[in-house]
C-alpha positions in Angstrom: 18.9 0.0 -35.8 20.4 -2.3 -33.1 24.1 -2.4 -32.6 25.8 -5.5 -34.1 26.5 -6.8 -30.7 23.0 -6.4 -29.4 20.4 -8.6 -30.8 17.9 -11.2 -29.7 20.6 -13.9 -29.2 22.7 -11.5 -27.2 19.7 -10.6 -25.0 18.9 -14.3 -24.4 22.5 -15.1 -23.5 22.5 -12.1 -21.1 19.4 -13.3 -19.4 20.7 -16.8 -19.0 24.0 -15.5 -17.7 22.3 -13.2 -15.1 19.9 -16.0 -14.0 22.9 -18.3 -13.5 24.7 -15.6 -11.6 21.6 -15.1 -9.4 21.4 -18.8 -8.7 25.1 -18.8 -7.6 24.6 -15.8 -5.4 21.6 -17.5 -3.7 23.9 -20.3 -2.7 25.8 -17.9 -0.5 22.6 -16.3 0.8 21.2 -19.7 1.8 24.4 -20.4 3.7 24.3 -17.0 5.4 20.6 -17.4 6.4 21.3 -20.9 7.7 24.2 -19.7 9.8 21.9 -17.0 11.2 19.2 -19.5 12.0 16.8 -17.8 9.6 15.2 -20.9 8.1 12.4 -18.9 6.5 14.9 -16.8 4.6 17.0 -19.8 3.6 13.8 -21.4 2.2 13.0 -18.2 0.3 16.5 -18.1 -1.2 16.3 -21.8 -2.1 13.0 -21.1 -4.0 14.7 -18.1 -5.8 17.6 -20.3 -6.7 15.4 -23.0 -8.1 13.5 -20.5 -10.2 16.7 -19.0 -11.5 18.0 -22.5 -12.4 14.7 -23.3 -14.2 15.2 -20.1 -16.2 18.8 -21.1 -17.0 17.7 -24.5 -18.3 14.8 -23.0 -20.4 17.2 -20.4 -21.8 19.8 -23.0 -22.7 17.1 -24.9 -24.6 16.1 -21.8 -26.5 19.7 -21.0 -27.3 20.2 -24.5 -28.8 17.3 -23.8 -31.1 18.4 -20.3 -32.0 22.1 -20.7 -32.6 
């Protein structure tokens, strides 16, 4: 039996939180890469940031329907 605090809604919220946190971290990584002149890495971090943001938005929609 799952603990009262861990259920599908908790799991969804956790994934949304971590995707949002990853998106914010990428913001710093993009800046760092740009400062180093590593445009290829900056582009990669931008792609990761965009994917994380898409996951956040999808998760928020799911949360609206679940809560």
